[in-house]
N, C-alpha and C positions, 0 to 999 in steps of 0.2 A: 342124738344124745341122749344114751341112759340116763335116767334123774335118781339121782343118790338115794338108797334108800333110808331115813330117818329111823333114827331109834327112839322103842316107846317112850324116851324120858324126850328124846329131842323133841320129838309130839307134842308133848303136854306143854313142854314151853311157850310153841307157836299158838298151842289152844291155850294157855294161860296170859297168855299175852292178848290175844282177840276177844277176852271176857273180860278187860278190863271196864270196868260200869264207867260210861261216860270218854271211852280214847276212840278216837277216829280215825281212818284212814290214813289222812295225812300225819297226823301228830306220829301216829307208831311207826308210817314213813319215815320220819324225822328223826324217830329216835335207834332204829334199827340203820341209816345211814349213819348215824354219830358211832353206837356202839356193837356194830357188826349183825350179834344174833338177840335173838331172843333171852339167851341162856345172861349173857353179858348184863342184859336188859334187866334182871334182875339181880344182877349179882352187885348190880350199883348200889352206892348206897342215896338216901333221903338228896342230902346237899349235891350229890352227879344229876342226879335226876330233875331235880332245881334248876339247875344250870343248864341243862338242856332245854328248858320254857316252861318242866312243867310247874302248872299248879303243885300248894305245897299238899293238897290231899288228895291230887293225882298222885306224885311222887308217892305218897305213905302209902297209899293204896300196889301200888304196884309193891315197893320194899316187903310189905306183912305178906306176902303172896298168898293174899284173901284167893286168889280166883284158880288155886291147884286145884282144888277138890270139886269144882265146877269142869275142868281140862277131863280130868279124869273120870268124869261121869258123860260129857261127853265122847271122850275114845270110846266109851264101853257101847253108846249108840251107836257111834261111824262102826264098831263093830260085826253088832248085829244086825246093821243096815245094809252093810257090801260097800258100805262109803271108805273113801279115802279121800286126805288131803294132801292139795297142791298150795304148797309155799309161794311166797313171792320170789323165795332163793332157787326155785327148783327148776330145772333146766328146762323141762315141759311148761314153763309158766308161758301163758300163748304173747306172743311176743307183741302185739298188737295192743296187748290191753294193760304189756307194762308201761306204754308210751302213753297210758290217759292222763290225764291232773291228778286222779289221786286211784289208783289202782288198787282193789284190795289188800291186804297182807295174806288172807287165806282163803283160797276157793275149798269149797267140799264136794265133791264130784260122786256121781254110782254109776256107773256102767265105763261106756269105751273112753281112757283118758285120754287113747290116743288121738280120738277128735278137737282136741285142741288145740293141735298143729297144721288144722286143715284149714283153707280157704274156704271164709266164713262169707252168706250173708244174712241181714236180718229181715225179715220178714214180720212186719205189726202192721194195728188194725184195731177198730173196734171190735167187742162184746158182743154189740147188738148187727150184723152185719147183715147188706140184701141180697137177697140168694145170688146175684151177683158177684157181691162181694165174694162169698163163700166159694164160689166157683173160680174166681178171679186168682182167690190165694192157693188154693189148692195143685189149680193146674201151672199157677207158672213157678208155684213152688216145686212142684212137683219135676217139672221143666228144667230148670233151675239145677234142681238136684242132683238129674239124668246126664246135667254138665258138668258135674263135677262139684260144686259148690255144695258148702255144710248147708244146710237153712237154720239157723238160730231166733228162737222165737222164745216167748214165755208164757208155755202154755195156756193159757186164760183161754175163755167161752170165745167162741166168734172166731175171727180169723187168725189171732194163733195157731188154735188147735186145728183150722183147717191147714195152718201152712205146713204142720209138724206131719200132716193126714199125708199130706199132699206127698213130700217129700219121702217118707216111710213106701206111698204105694208101686215111687217108683224105683225102690230098691235105693234110693243115697239114705245120706247121712242127717242127721237132726239133734239140734242141742236144745233141749229146755232150760231157760235161766227162772230159776224161779225165784218169789219172795218169801218164801218161806224157807227151811228145814228141806233138805232131798228126801227125807224119810217122811214128811207132808203131801199129801196128793192135795190139791188146792186148784182146781174145783173137784170137789169127791167126786161128780161124773166123769173124769178123765183118769179113774183107776186104772181103767184096761191101759188106756194111752200112755200114764207112766210108762206101767209093767214094760209095753213094747221097748220105749223111748231106752229104759236104762236097762232093756236085754240089745235092742240095734242100735243104739244113740247114743247120748250122752245129756245125765242131769246135773243140774252146776250150781250152787248161791254160796252166797257169799253170809247168809245168816245159820246158826249155829242150830244141830241137828231139834229136829221137837221146834224149833220156832214156827209160829202162828205167823197167817199172811195177814198182817195187817196194812189197811189200807199203805200210811206213808212207807212202808217198805217198794213197792211197788214203780214210783219213779227212781228212789235207789238203784233197782235192778234194772234200767231199763239204759243205766250210763256201763253197764256189765254186755247189755245183748250190741248197742250200739259200736262200745268195746272193744270186742270180740273177732267183730266183721269187718269187709270192706267196705260197704255199704250197707244203706239200711233202704229197704222199701216199704213203703205205705200203702196198705191197699185201700182201706176205708178209712173215717174217723171223724169227729169234730171238730172245729177250728183249735179249741183248749182241752185237747185229750193226753191220754195218756200216749199215742201214737204220735203227735205234734209235738213232745215234749222229746221222743224218742228220735226223733228228727233233728230238733234242734240240736243234742245233747249228740248227735253225729255229725252236723256242721261244726260243733266249737269242736270235736273229736280229729277234724281232714276228713273225715272219710263224705262220700258219695253218696247223694240222696235221691233216691228213684220214687215215681210216685205214679196211680194207676187213677187215670181218670175215670169222674162218674157224671151219673146223670145232675147238671147243675141245681135242680128242682128238689134235689135230696141232701138233706142236713148229715149224711152220712159220707155226703161226698165232701162236703167243704173244704177238709182238713189236706185231703191229699190236690186239691183242684187249686187251693191257695198255698200251696210249695209247689207246684210247678209256674203257677204265677210271678214263684219269689227266685224260679232259678231250677228247682229239682227237674232231676229229667226223666220226661212220659214215658210211661212202659206199654209196649201193645202186646209185647211177648217176651219169652226170655233174652233172646238176642240184646234189647234194647238196653238189656243189664249188660251181659256180657261186653258187649262193644266199649263199655262204658267207665270199665275196668284200669286200675295202671297197667302199663304192659306187661309185665313181671306175673301179673296174673291173667292175664289172657296166656302168655306163654300155659304157662301150669294148665289151665282149662284144655286148652286146644287139645294137648297132647293125651290128658287125663280123659277128655271128650271125649275124643277118636276113638279112642280102645272101647271105650262104655258104650258107645253110640252102635257105630259097627255090631260089636258080640249084641245089645239090645235088639238093633231093628234086622237082625237074622230072625232070629227067637223071634219076635212081636207078630201079634195081628194085625198092627196099628188101619197100612193100605185094608184089611177087610172091615176093619173099624170104622173108615172113611166111606168107605161104600156103603153099609149102612146110614149112617149120619147122612147121606145123599138122597137117602128112600130108595136105593137100587137095588140093594141089596136081597138077594136072590134068599137068603134065608130066612126074611121078615115074610110072615101076612101081610094082605091088606091091610087090614086093622092098627096093625103095630108099626105100618110106614102114616097111615093116616093120622097115626096121635103123633106120635114125630112131629111132621108136617105140621102137628098146630101148636105143639108148645115149643115154650121160650126159654133160653138162656136166664135170661132176667129178670124174668115176671113168672110165679109160679101160679099153674090153674088147676083149680079148683076139682074134683072128678065129676061134679054135676054140671061143671060149664063146659067141661070134655065132651060129655058125654051129648050137648048140645052140637057141637062144633065138629066132633066126627059124626059125620054121616054115616048112613046107612049100616050102623052097627046098634048094635044090644049092649045092654049093659056087662052083661056076661063077657061077650065079647072082648069086648073094651078092658075093662080088667085080669084075664086071662091075657091079652095085647100089651095090658101096661107092668103085667107080672114079668112076660118075654123080656121087654125092652128094660126094666130094671138090670136082670140076670144078669144080660147083655153090656150090662154097664155102661149105656145110651142113656138112662134117665134116672133120676133120684127123686123118691117119694117124702116129703117134709111134712110136719107135724099138721095133724085135722084133714087129710086124705087130699092136699095139695103135692101138684108134681112141677116139676123144671127137668128140661132136656141139660145134659153133662156137657162141658164145653170142650 
């Protein structure tokens, strides 16, 4: 369905309603249900607004039209950032998000707005993941994106970043839901990632342009991550973490909850392990997610996934990589093969320890071998000269 193009005046009314101080999403929805349009809300008398359940101060604030100046400034910022607005009345507003308890009346978007109609899966986890958590988040997100799901996350440090990168590396779709304005990069080290998502995916927020990433914003944005998605996958997180909040929201919204099991001695595994005990679906590979999706979602993915997988498999070098991972690939030198046998996915090994474990290899030979393996995408270097095998 083609979305109706709002005039500048109509956009200003939506923005002005969004910016009324203290007006929450539920109250905004009730006003729109009663008056039908933002224009009608602002044209209503104070008495009519109070009759709709608003306090005298709130009714006066709306009747005075004091937020229109801020709305004009917001409109200029949107134009400067290349952002657009998707309102609750827009046919392109996500169907699943529309069904939650308190859907945003306005979404600010930068990038491929058509992804709002995608079949999506939320992937969340801790900001301080283990190497295992990073590897799992990136691999599963890539596989699920390759299967046709848009990966939704919050572009935070750690698991969120790995999820977005995994989806993009697989040539799939990804949506970043921010706890700040879509023109604000948070955390700042994700500036390059944000630019890539804006170009190839979608950056989304209900917070106005220029809004700062206050801590209280993140639980609010988490309901959008789960609300956009058919399910939420938790990779790592503490028992009382943001990812646990998102999982709880997903349950409340009737979404499927998935979790990756982890080491029982690691605090990062407490959240997902507890979710599994409470009935979340245990995930070992991407197929564990897909098989639990609603029948209609599976039908969509089967057709989309068949096309993409067949095309990708013809051109991919995955069989080649599989032989390399086994150490049998003729392309690798003996030092590289021995190093690959020693390295692990879930435990980083320091360069000095590798020198001790990889026998009959000098420091220069080992460094050259590690560089070769990294270029082939078989290992990854972590800060402090630590190395892990790519899963």
